N, C-alpha and C positions, 0 to 999 in steps of 0.2 A: 285181583283187586278191581273194583268197579269205579269207573269215572265217566260221567255223562252217559251211563247206560252201556258202556263198552268195557271189555276186559283189558286191563293194562298189565303187560308182562312185567316180571321182576327186572328184566334188562332195561325196559323203558323207564321204570321207576328209578333205577340207579342213575340213568342218564339225566333224568329230571333233577334228582338230588344234586348231581354233580354241577349242572348248570346253575341251580339255585345257589349252591355254595360259592361258585365262582363269581356270581353277580354280587353276593354279599361281600366277598373279599375285595372285588373291584370297587364297591361302594366305599368300603373302609379306607382303602388306599387313596381314592379320589378325595374323600373328606379330609384326610390328613394333609394331602398336597394343597388343597384349598386353604386349610389352616396355616400351613407354612408360608404360602404366598401372601396371605393377609398379614401374618406376623411380621414378615420381613419388609413388606411395603408400607406397614403402618407408620414408620418413621417419616414417610413422605406424604402423609395425609395433609399436613399443613405446610409442607415445603417440598416442592416437586423436583428440585434441583439436586445434583449429586452432593453427598455429605462429606466426602473426603477429598483432600488435595490430590492424592494419587489418582482418583477417578478422573479429575480434570486433566491431569497429565496424559493419561491414556486416551482420553477423548481427543485432545489436541493432536496427538501423534496419528490417531486413526483418521481424523479429518484431513490431516496433511497428506496422508496416503490417497485419499479420495481426490483432493484438489490437485495434487501433483501427478496423479495416476501412476503411482509407483513409490518405491522407497526413496527417501531423501535423508541422507545422514547429516541433517541440520536440526538445530533446536527450533521447534515451531513457534516459540514465543518471541523470537527476535526477528526484526525486519532484515538485518544483515545476516548472511550465512555463517552461523557459528556451529562448528562440528559437534554432532551428538549422535553417538552410536545407539542404534535400536537393539537392545538386548532381548526384547520379547516380541519379535516380529509376528509370530503366530497369533498372539493375542490381538495385536493391532489389525492384522488382516481379518480376523474374526469379527471384530467390532465394525471395521469399515464395511464388510459385507452385510452385516446386520443393518447398518444404517442405510446402505444403498437398496437392499431388497425390501425392507419394511417401510422405508420412507419416513421413519420417526425422527424427531428432532434429537440430535446427539446430547443436548443438555437438558431440555425440558422433560424428555421422556426416559432419561437414563435410569430413573428410579425403578422402572419396571424390570430392568435387566437383572439386578441382584435377586429379586424375588423369583424370576423365571429360572435362573441358574441354581438358586437354593432348592427349588422344586425338582429340577433335573438331578441335582446331586443326591437329594433325599430318595428319589425314585431309583437311581442307580445303586445306592446303598441297600435299598430294599431288595432289589434283584440279586445283588451280590450275596447278601446274608441269607436270603431265602433259598438261593441256589446251593450254597455250600453246606447249609444246615438241613435243608429240606423241611423247614418249619416256618409256616406263614407267620405266626405270631412273633417269632424271634425277629423276623424282618420288620414287622410293624413296630416293635419296641425299639429297634435300631433307628427307625425314622423319627420316633418321638424323642429319642436321646439326641439325635442330630439337630432337631428343632430347638432343643433346650440349650444348645451351645451359646455362650455369651458372645456379644460383639461390642466393639467400642472403636473410637477413632485411633486408639493406641494399639490394640491388638488386632484390629480389623475384624474379620469374621464373615459370616454369611450375609450380613446386612449390607455388604459392599461388594461390588464386582471389580475384582483386580485379577491379574494373571494367576495368582494362587488359587482363588476361589473358582476361577474358570477351569482349573485343572482337576478339581475334586471329582467330578463325575468320571473323567478319563482315568483317574487313579484307581477308582473302584472297578472300572471295566478292565484295566490292565491286570489288577490282582486276580480278578475272576478268570480271565483268559489264560494267565500264566499258571495259576493253580490247576485249572482244568487240563491245560496242555501237558503238564508234568504228570498228573494223576492218570490221564487217559493215553499218554504217549501220542499226542495229537500234534502233528507238525503244522497243520493249518492254524490252530489256535496259538501255537508258539509264534508263527509269523504275524498274526494279528497283534499279539502282545509286543512284538518288536516294533511294528508300525506305530502302535500307541505310544511306546516309549520315545520314539523319534518325534512324534507330534508334541509330547509333553516337553521335550527339550526345546522345541521351537516356541511354545507358548510361555513356558517359565523354566529356564534352564536349570535353576536350582532344584526344582521339583523333579524334573526329568533325570537329573544327576543322582538325586538321593535314592531313587527306586532301584538304581543299579546295584549298590551294596546289599540292599534288601534281597534282590534276586540272587546275588552271589552267595549270601549266607544260606539261603534256602537250598540252593544247589549243593552247597558244601555239606549240609546235614542230610541230604538225600542222594547219596552217590549211586544207589541202585536205579533211581529214575534216569540219571544221565547215562548210565550204562545201557538202559533200555533204549534211549534215543540213539545212541551210537550204533547199537546193533541194528536198529530199524533202518537207519540211514545206509549203513554198510550193506545190509541185505538188499536194499532197493537198487543198488548198483550191480548186483549179481545178474548175470545174463538171463537166467531163468526168471528172475523176478521182473526184469524189464520186459520180457516177452509176455509174462502173465498179467502184469498190472502196469500198463503204460501211464495210467492216470496217476498212480503213486509216484512214478518217475517225474511227471510234470509237476506235482506238488513239491517234490524235493528240489527241483530246479527253481521253482518260484521262491522257495524258502531261501536258497542260497543267494538268489538275486536280491531278495528283501534284506538279508543280512548285509550284503554288499552296499546297498543303498543306504541302510541305516548307518554303517560305518562312515560312508562318504558324507552324509548329512551332519553327523556329529563332528567329524573332522573339520569340515568347512566352517561350522558354527563356532567351534572353539578356536579356529584360526582368527575369527573375528575378535575373540578375547586377546589373542596374542598381539594383534595389531593395536588393540586398545592399551596394552601394557606399555606402549612407548611413552605414555604420560603417567603411568602408575608404577609403584615400586614392586608390587607383586599381585598375583591374581586374588589373593585373600581380600585385598582392599576392594575388589569388585563384588565379592559375595557377602561380606560382613559389614553391617553398619555399626561402627564402633561407638563406644560411649561418648556422648557429646555431639553426635551427628544430628539428633533430633531434639526438639524443644521439650517434648513430654516423654520422659524415660522413667518408667515405673517397673520395679521388680515384682513379679507375681509368684505367689506360692500356689503350685498347680492344684492341690486339692481344694483350696478356697476359690480358685478361679473357676473350676468346673463343678464344684460342689462335692461335699464329702461322700454323699450317697453314690453319685455318678463315678467318683474316683474308685470307691470300693468295688462297685460292679465292674468297672473297667479292669481292675486288678484281677478279679476272679476270671474275667474273660481272657486275659493274657495267659494265665496259668493253664486254663483249659485248652487254649489254642496251642500252646507249646507242647502239651502232652499228646496231642493228636497231630500226626504228620501232615494230614491234609490241610490243617489250619495253621501250621507252624509259621508260615510266611507272614501272617497277620501279626503274630507275636514279634517277629523280627522287625517288621515295619514300625510297630508301636515303640519297641525298644530304641531303635535308632532316632525316632522323633523325640522321645524323652531325653536321650543323651544330648541332642542338639539344643533342646529347650533349656536344659540345665547349663549348658556351656555358654549360651548367648543371652539368657534371660537377664 
């Protein structure tokens, strides 16, 4: 093939087409992310301040961390010290670090943060779907579906930055690492997923807690995978294996340390719950907002909330995911979420 008077090999042509295709894909992803950013931030075009009361609460606690240079178990709205336990310290640390590093005004510029995290969540969803399906366009449609999700001051959503929405990109990353760790028998990815689950517990305890039964169900339906992990760990401690592959021994040691740290973090954090129970009847009162707690309490019918078409497509996706072992964890995750929505809607 001739180009500018020179012969271009077939290998060079393949590389050129690959680069051109990647640029096209990159352009599509970038345009969708720009669209999502504008869509989420559009509610702040005429009002730059936070839209939800919860956002003001989290801003106040984050600013308190900055002013006090550490955690203070008091309500930031009162001059006198009134005890108030911080149940989402990871999120408030994240916000305080963002305010300090960027220098943005916590109130005036907060509207940019939901748009940024919505883009981050959409991108992580694209990476997750594209990675497990191997199909670029499936990832693109997942991003568009994510952008179409509704938001309101009652159900919240991607238009607001709260601990739950801040967890979304980490949840997708956890699912990706956990699925790949089990399918590839990869201890490093398993360790990463454990660390991510610990971070989720610190940012939003309910979200970090809910992914645990999902992981348990996935392991329950994939006993061969767990057997492969056990054999790999046992073999790593054999003398011949240790001599032949010290790096693998180091990875296994790091894994054990990581699991230990995770258990310690979770134990200490739930000890905080136990201390809080001195003024509560039981732990359920900490996790569930019962009827009458809020002023706006509307029961939603899920298909109407997300749309009939989206619900039908999601149902098909659940069936397909459950039939394929590699994607079964997604089906478990959706099933548990639907059960919780049905119970507490």
